C-alpha positions, 0 to 999 in steps of 0.5 A: 500500500505504501507504493500506491500511496507514494504514487498518488502523492506524486501524481497530486504533486505533479497536478499542482505543478501543472496548475502552477504552470497554467496559472503563472505562465500560460494564463493569457495563452490558449491553455490558461484561457481555456481553463478559465474561460476568460477572453484576452482582456479578462485574462490580462487583467486577472493574470497577476491574481492567477500567478499568485494562485499558481505560486501557492499551488507550487508550494503545495507541490513542494510540500508533497515532494518534501513529504515523499523524500523525508524519512519516517514520521516527518515524511508522513506528517508532511504528506498528511498536512499538505494533502489536507491543504489540497483537499481544503483548497479544492473544497473551497475552490469548488464552493467559491469559484467552480464546482469542477475543482472538487473533482479536479483537485479535492478528489485526487487529494482525498484519495491520496490522503486516504492511501497515505493514512491506510499505508501507515 
């Protein structure tokens, strides 16, 4: 079960790195505009806000990677903390911005969190 948990944690980290790239670097380009549904003017106006959100997604990814490479209790605690943050952010995003975020962010985080807890 530990291998499954590690793979799921790594996938959630990769997802958040992908979100970082979309929000920080591709927000005003095709992939970012497709994600947001914004026209060019609104994408340009909201780009600083999106970049800030992207940075936070990068912090989540970094914390998950730390949890994967840290030993023992520290790694476990980092994974539980950062996956919990992912789930909370996903639920909040689904309620406040777009219900799709529940499926795209909170669900993978919750599955990984469950696997980490079961592997312990």
